[in-house]
FIFIBA-752460 format. One record per residue: residue in three letters; x, z, y of N, C-alpha, C in turn. Coordinates in steps of 0.05 Angstrom, whole numbers, plus 32768, in hexadecimal, padded with zeros to 4 digits. Layout:
BEGIN
ALAXZYXZYXZY;...
END
This chain:
BEGIN
MET871C87938A89870B87868A798719877D8A5E;HIS871487888A468722877F8A2F871187668A23;VAL871A874C8A23871087358A1B871487338A01;ALA8704872B89EC8705872E89CD8713871289C7;LYS8730871089C6873986F689BF873786ED89A7;GLY872C86D489A1872C86CD8985870C86C98982;ILE86FA86D9899386E186D5899586D686C789AB;PHE86E486CE89C286D786BF89E086F386AE89E4;LYS86F4869689E58709868389EA8706867D8A06;SER871C86758A118718866C8A2D870D86508A38;ASP871286418A24870286288A2286E6862A8A22;ASN86DA86398A1186BC863D8A0D86AF864F8A28;ILE86C186618A3286B786708A4A86B6865C8A60;ALA86C4864A8A6186C486358A7886AA86278A74;LYS869986248A5F868486128A5C866886268A66;LEU866C863F8A698657864C8A6D8649864C8A8A;ASN862E86478A8C862086468AA7861A86678AB4;ASP860D86668AC8860D86818AD085FC86958ABF;LEU85E6868D8AB085D786A38AA785EA86A58A8C;GLU85F786948A80860386968A66861B86AD8A6C;THR862686A68A84863D86BA8A8E863286D48A92;ARG861B86D98A9B860E86F18A9A861087018A81;VAL860886F38A6B860786FB8A53862587048A49;PHE863586EF8A4C864E86F58A46865D87118A53;HIS865887138A69865C872E8A78865687488A6B;TYR863A87458A67862C875C8A5A8636875F8A3B;VAL863D874A8A308645874F8A12866287578A0D;LEU867087558A288691875E8A27868F877F8A2E;ASN867987848A40867987A28A48866887B38A35;ASN865D87A68A20864987B88A0D864F87AF89F4;HIS866587AA89EC866987A389D1865F87B589B8;GLU866287D089BB865887DD89A6863C87DC89A5;LEU862B87D789BB860A87D889B7860487B789AF;VAL861487A489BB860D878C89B8860E87868997;SER86218791898A862587888971860D878F895D;TYR85FB879C896785E187A3895885C6879A8964;LEU85CD8791897F85B2878A898E85A187728980;PRO858C87708981857C87598976857C87468991;ILE857B872C898A8578871A89A08569871B89B9;ARG854E872289B08540872989C5854A874089DB;ASP854F875489CE855A877089DF8571876589EF;LEU8582875489E9859B874D89F8858F87398A0D;ALA857C87268A0A857287198A208569872A8A32;GLN8559873C8A298547874D8A3A855E875C8A50;LYS857187698A45858487798A508594876B8A66;THR8596874E8A6385A9873B8A728593872C8A83;GLY857A872F8A7F8567871F8A92856587038A8C;VAL856E86FA8A74856B86DD8A71855786DA8A58;SER855886BE8A51854686B78A38855486B88A20;THR854786BC8A08855486BD89EF856286A089EB;SER8558868889FC8568867289F58582866E8A04;THR858286808A19859D86828A2885B186908A17;VAL85A286A48A0A85BF86B289F785C5869E89E0;LEU85B0869189D885B8868189BF85CB866B89C9;ARG85C6866089E385D8864E89EC85F6865B89F2;PHE85F5867289FA860D867D89FF861E868689E5;VAL8610868B89D48621869089B78625867489AB;ASN8617866189AB8621864589A4863C863D89B4;LYS8638863C89CB8653863989DD8665864989D5;MET8664866389CC867D866F89C08689866889A4;GLY86788658899C867F864D8980867286548967;PHE865C8660896B864E866E89548632865E8950;PRO862E865889388616864D893085F7865D8936;SER85FA867B893285DF8683893A85EB86A38944;TYR85D886B0894A85DB86C6895B85E386DE894B;ASN85D886DA893185E186F1891D85FC86EA8911;ASP860786D0890E862486CD890C863886D98924;PHE863086D3893C863986DE8954863F86FD8951;LYS8627870C894E86278729894B863B872E8932;TYR86388723891B864A872D89098665872D8911;ALA866F8713891A868E870E8921869287268936;TYR86818726894B868A873C895E869187578956;ARG867E875E8943868187788936869587808927;GLN86A28766891886B48765890686D0876A8919;TYR86D08758892F86E7875D894086EC8779894A;TRP86D88783895686DB879D895B86E187B28948;GLU86D687B2892F86DD87C5891786F987BF8911;ASN870387AA8916871E87A18911873087AC8920;GLU872787B1893D873787BB8954873987DC894F;ARG871D87E6894D8727880289438733880B8929;ASN873487F78918874687FE88FE875E87F88900;TYR876B87EA8916878487E3891A879A87F78918;GLN87A987F7890787BE8809890887D08808891C;ARG87D08824892887E48827894287FE8837893C;ASP8802883D89208818884C891C883288368913;TYR884788368924885A88228918886788278904;ASP8865881588EC8871881688D28891880F88D2;PHE88A0882488D588BE881E88D888C6881A88B5;SER88B8882288A688C0881B888888BA87FE8884;ALA88A987ED889188A887D4888C88BE87C48895;VAL88C787CC88AC88DA87BD88BB88F387C288AD;THR88FB87DE88A5891487E2889A891787D6887C;ASN88FE87D6886F88FE87C88855890387A68857;CYS88F9879F887089048780886F891F8779887B;LEU8928878B888589418789888D8958878C8876;ASP895387A28865896587A5884B8964878D883B;LYS894E877F883D894B87668825896087508832;PHE896887508850897B873A885789948740884C;GLY899E8752884189B68756883489BD874C8815;SER89A38740880D89A6873B87F589B0871E87EB;GLU89B7871687D889C686FC87D489B486E887D9;TYR899B86E887D7898686D587DF898686CE87FB;TYR898686E1880C898786DB882A89A786D18832;ARG89BA86DE882389D386D5882F89D886BD882A;ASP89CD86B0881489CF8692880E89BC86808821;LEU89A7868F882C8995867E883E89A3867D885C;PHE89B18696886089C18697887C89D786818877;ASP89E68681886489FD866E886289F4864F8866;ASP89DA864A885A89CE8631885B89CA862C8878;ALA89BD8641888789B6863D88A389CD863888B3;LEU89DE864C88AF89FB864588BE8A04862588BA;SER8A06861D88A58A12860488A289FD85F188B1;MET89E685F288B889D685E188C189DF85E188E4;ILE89E085FD88E889E685FF89098A0185F9890E;VAL8A1285FE88FE8A3085F589068A3285D58909;GLN8A2485CB88F68A2685AA88F28A1685A0890E;SER8A0485A7891489F1859D892889FE85998947;LYS89F88586895289FF8583896E89F185998982;ASN89DD859B898089CB85B3899089BF85C68983;VAL89B585DC898D89A185EE897E898E85F98991;PHE897785F48988895E85FD8998894F8612898D;PHE89458622899E8931863689908917862F8998;VAL89048638898888E4862F898F88D686458988;GLY88C28650899588B08663899288A0866A89A5;ILE8883867389A0886B867989B18864869489B6;GLY885A86A089CA885486BA89CB887086CF89C7;ASN886686E389B9887E86F789B1889A86E789A7;SER889586D3899488AB86C5898E88BD86B889A0;ALA88AF86AD89B788BC86A389CB88D386B289D6;ALA88C986CF89DB88E186DF89E788F586E289D1;THR88F186E389BD890586E089A7891A86CC89A8;CYS890B86B189AD891B869D89AE8930869A89C2;GLN892786A789DE893286A889F4894C86B989E9;TYR894986CC89DD896186DC89D4897586D189BF;GLY896886C089B4897486B389A0898A869B89AB;ALA897E868F89C08990867B89CA89A3868789DB;ARG89A0869E89E889B486AF89FA89CA86B789E5;ARG89C186C189D089D486CB89BB89E886B789AC;PHE89DB86A389A489ED868C899A89FE867E89AF;THR89F5867C89C68A08867389DC8A20868489DE;ASN8A1D869F89E58A3086B189E58A4486B389C9;ALA8A3786AA89B48A4886A7899E8A58868D899D;GLY8A55867E89B08A63866889B08A53864A89AA;LYS8A3A864F89A18A29863489998A14862D89AB;LEU8A17861E89C08A04861E89D789ED861989D0;SER89DA862489D789BC862589CE89A7862789DF;PHE8994861D89E0897B861D89F3895E862589E6;ALA8956863489F28933863D89EC8922862889F8;LEU8912861F89E888FF860B89F688E3861D89F7;SER88DD861E8A1288C4862E8A1788A986208A15;ASP88B086058A19889985F48A1A889285E789FE;PRO887A85F589F4887985E789D8886B85CB89DA;TYR886485C289F1885C85A589F08873859189F5;LEU8885859789FA88A3858A89FF88A4857589EB;ASN88AB855D89F588AE854589E488C8854089D8;ILE88CA854589BD88E4854889B488F1853189B0;ASP88FB852189BD8903850089BD8922850089B2;LYS892E84E789B9894784E189AB895D84F089B7;ASN8958850189D3896E850F89D98973852889C9;TYR895F853089B9895E854889A689698543898B;ARG896D852489878976851D896B898C85298961;ASP898B85338945899B8542893989A2855A893E;ALA8990856B894F89948585895489898596893E;THR898F85AD893D898685BF892A896E85D68942;ILE895685D58934894185E28944893885F78934;ILE893F8613893C89398630893289198637893C;VAL89078636892A88ED863C893788E486568928;VAL88E08668893E88D78680893588B88685893A;SER88AE86888924888986908924888486A2890F;VAL887586B28915886A86C68905885786B688EB;SER884286A788FA882D869F88E68839868588D5;GLY8847867988E48851865D88DE883A864788DF;GLN8826864C88F0880A863E88EF88098639890C;THR8814863A8920880E8637893A880D8616893F;ARG87F9860E894687F385F18949880685E4895C;GLU881185EE8974882385E58986883F85E18978;VAL884485F78968885E85F8895D886185E58945;ILE884B85DF8936884B85CC8925884E85B3892B;ASP884085AD894188448592894F885E858A8958;LEU886C859D896B8888859D8971889A85968958;VAL889885A8894388A985A6892A88A68583891E;THR888C857D891E888785648913889385518925;ASN88938554893D88A2853D894F88BB8540894E;ALA88CA855A894C88E68558894988F2854D892E;LYS88E38550891A88E9854388FD88EF85258904;GLN88DE8518890F88E084FB891988F984F58926;SER8902850A8930891E850489448934850C892F;HIS892F8517891689488519890589518538890A;CYS894085458915894885638918894C857488FC;LYS895A858388FC8956859488E4894B85B088EE;ILE893685BA88DE892485D188E6892C85EA88D6;ILE8931860188E28935861888D7891D862A88DB;ALA890B863788CC88F5864388D288F5865F88CC;ILE88F8867388DD88F3868E88DA88D8869888D9;THR88CC86A188C688B486A488C788A986BB88AF;THR888F86C288AF888886D7889C888E86CE8880;THR888086B78877888086AD885D888886918859;PRO8890868788408899866A883A888686598836;ASP886B8662883C88508653883388448648884A;SER884B8646886488408641887588418625887D;PRO883186178890883585FD8898885685F688A2;LEU885A860988B88876860688BE888C860888AA;ALA888C861B8895889C861A888088A186028875;LYS888A85F4886F888685DA885B889485C3886D;LEU889385C4888788A485B0889A88C185B488A0;SER88C785CD889988E785D9889C88FA85CA888B;ASP891385C8888F892785C5887E892F85DD886D;LEU892D85F0887E8937860C887689238625887F;VAL89198633886F89098647887789188664886C;ILE891686788881892086918882890786A28881;PRO88FA86AC886D88E386BD886C88E786DA8870;THR88D886EA888588DE86FF888A88CB87128878;TYR88B9870B886B88A3871A886088998734886F;ILE889B8732888B8894874888968874874B8899;LYS88678762889A8848876088968843875988B5;LYS882D874A88B68822874188D3880F875788D7;ILE880F875D88F187FD877588F987EF87698913;GLY87DA8774891C87D1876D893587AF8767892C;VAL87A1876189418783875A893D87838742894A;VAL876A8730894A87648715895187708713896D;GLY878386FE896D878B86F9898B87A187098993;PHE87AC8722898887C3872C898D87D58738897D;ASP87E9872A897A880187298962881287458968;MET8815875889598824876B8963883A87728948;THR883D87548937885187598922886C875A892E;SER887C876989228896876C892D88A98752892E;GLN88B98754893E88CB873C894588E48746893B;ILE88ED875E89308908876A8926891287588915;PRO8905875188FC890E874188E78917872688F1;ALA890A871B890189148701890A892D87028921;ILE893187188934894487218940895C8724892E;ALA895B873389188971873C890C897B872488FB;ILE896C871188F6897486F888EB898986E788FE;ILE897A86E88912898986D9892D89A186E28934;GLU89A286FD893389B9870B893689CF87088921;ASN89CB8707890989D886FF88F589E486E688F5;LEU89D086D288F889E086B788F789F186AF8910;SER89E586BF892989FC86B989438A1786C8893B;THR8A1586DF892D8A2F86EC89288A3D86DB8916;MET8A3686D288FF8A3F86BF88EC8A4B86A488FB;SER8A3F869B89108A44868389188A5986878932;PHE8A6586A189348A7686AA894F8A8F86978949;SER8A94868E89608AB1867B895F8AC08684897B;
END
């Protein structure tokens, strides 16, 4: 069963009673029909009252049934229109830019921070977490002992003082990452952000931003943005730091 992430959140689903759960399952299994059903018809098909349907809609975070229908229809339209052909040119164009003087200067500044730091930690969530694991291994193999922090709720205390934290994030807006970076700044850590743009909240908190400008792709709740630019940056920095 495909759960429409971004429309149905686990915390909201947990609040449903038995009748509302019945509506929820019908909506999941009949999304093309539900997007156009009047509220009375949905109530009739699920054997509940219109009040139950409204309570379900409200618990999902929507003020009205029409608002819910519109959001649900838009979600599935985006799903149908999602580009499923891999755009190699977007990736290669991104990589080509890394040879410019602008990026060479960024890499030199990042390397200086890494070499001078006592410890190096990688932070990322979701797809970026796997990139961080690779990054920590790559830097360690190059002679700079590094670790990937898999727990975004980890308390960055005095034991991490004066470390360099390399944060990999596509959006630069993930709340857990922002909270961790804010905490790290209080421990005088240096922050290097590898993210899509220099305008995100993460970028504004960082000491150095290496933007990839890679196009973000995916649908609500499912990020399919390429990690190749971030991996290339990490490989380049680890190669430069090899000792």
